N, C-alpha and C positions, 0 to 999 in steps of 0.2 A: 504494500500500500504506500509506504514512504517513497518507494522508487517512482511510482506513478506521479505523486505530488511533486517530487523533486524535478522530474522530467518536465512536467507542465510549467513549473515556476522557472526553470532554466530557460525554457522556450520564450517565456514572457520577458525575461531579462529584468532590468531595473524597473521597468514599467509595472511589473507585478508587485514589487516592493511598495510603490507609491499607491497602487490600486488597493492593496491590502490595508495600508495605513489609512487611506481615505475612507474605506468601508468601516473600519473600527471607529474612527473619529466621528463619523456620521451617526454613530449609535446603532449601527447594524451589528447584530451579534456575530462577531467575526474575531478570530484569534490573531489580531494584528501584531502583538508582541512575538508570537510564534513565527509569523511570516518574516519579521525583521531578523529573528534568530536564524531562520533557514537561509535567508539571503546573505547573512554573515558567513554561513558555511559555504554557500554556492559561489559567492563573489570573491571570498578571501581577500577583503580589502586591506591595503597597507594602513598604517596608523593615520596618515594624512587623508586617505580615501575614506576611512572610517569616520573621521570628523566631518568631512564634506557630505557623506551620505547621511550622517546623523543630522546635520543642519538641514538638508533637503527633506528628510523624513519628518523632522520637527515642524518645518514650515508647512508641509502638506497636512500633517495632523492638525496643526493650529488652524489652518484655513477651513478644513472640513469639520472641526469641532464647533464652528459657528452654526452648523445645522441644528444640533440639539439646543444650543444657546438661544437661537432665534425662536425655536418652538417654545421653549420656556418663557421667552420674552413675550410672545403672543398669548400664551396661556395665562399669564399673570392676571389679565383682566377677567378671564373666566373664573379664576380662583376667587377673586373678590366677590363674584356673583354667588358662588357656591358656599363660601366660608365666611365667617365673621371677619369683617375688614380689620378690626383691631389685631386679630391673630395673624392675618396675612402681613400686616405692617410690622408686627413684632418679629415674625420670622425673617422678614427682609432686613430689619435692623440687626438682628443677631448674626445673620449671614454676613452682612457688610462689616460688622465689627470683628467677628472671629473667623469668618469663613472664606475670605478672599484668598488667603494663602492655601486654603484647602484645594483651590483650583490647581495649584502646582503640586502640592503634596499628595493628592489622590491619584495622579496619573500613573505612577508605577504599579498601583494595586488593583487595577481593573475596575475601579468604581468612578473613574474620572468622567465618564459620560453622564452619570447621574448628577455629578456636580455641575456639569455644563448646563443642564436643565435648571438647576437651582440658581446658578449665576444669572441666567437669562431672566428667571422669574424675579430675582432680586435687583434687576436692572444694574448689574455691575457694569462699570464703564467698559465699552467694547475693546478699547486699546489695552486697558489693564487686564481684561480677560485673556486677550491674545498673548500678551507678554507673559503672564503667569502660566498659561497653557504651554507655551514654548519652553519656559524655564523647567517645567515639570517633565516634559517629554524628552528633551535633549539628552539628559544623562541616561535615561532608560534606553534610548536609541543607541547611544554609544556602547552601553553595556551589552545590549542584545547582539549588536553587530560583532563586538569583540568576542563574546562567548560563542557565538555561532562560528566564528572563524576558528576557534579552538576545536570545533567538531564534536562537542558533547551535547548534541541537541536533545536527545531523549532524557538525559540526566537533568539538564537545565529546565526542560518543560515540566518534569515531575516536581522539581523544586518550586517553580512558579505556581503550579496548581496547588501544591501544599501550602505555600505561603498565602495565597489568596484565601484558601479555606480558613486558615488560622486568623487572618485579618478580619474576615467576615464573622467568624465566631467571636472574636474579641469585640468587634463593633456591636454585635448583637448582645453580648454580655453587658457592655457599657450602657446600651440603651435600656436593657432590662433593669439594671441597677438604678438608673436615673428614674425610670417609671415607678419602680418600687419606692424609691426615696420620696418622689412627689406624692405617691399614694399615702405613705406613712406620715409625711409632713402634713398633708391636708387632714388626715384623720386626727392627728395630735392637735392641730389648730382648732378643729371642730370641738374636740373634748375641752380644750381650754376656754373656748367661747361659750360652751353649753353648760 
């Protein structure tokens, strides 16, 4: 199976690298990081070529990440219709205060596309969104191209899948702890008032 995929990607050349990156950034469920890793293996770029490819990949990713950003931007008004406006405003303020760097920090962990929607809904400045996206993708692109060049694709892919699982479990645990805290805090507040 790997041979068929490799042959197909080899035939596409560098265009396949950019197509895969564009698909993932557009929020299509597609393993873009794995494609970058495979192209590192196929192209065997020199250190300078790795940096240049990573710059190009990051630019393509940034450009196409505006698709989910704009969807979120347009959906914001619909959210106001469906939810309490105070809650929507509070969410936007919290994201603007704490979340803008999450645009960059979330990219390596496979949840960056969800953050693109949130950034659009929060009306994060478009230039800032693009710069933070580029900052988040560039190191990942270099790392994937370099690791792919080393030829350990199966090992790296299993590490990526495992790390994403642990990150999602960790995020879920944090969310659960927060919700539990809020529940207990409200309960204690009601007892104190009553």
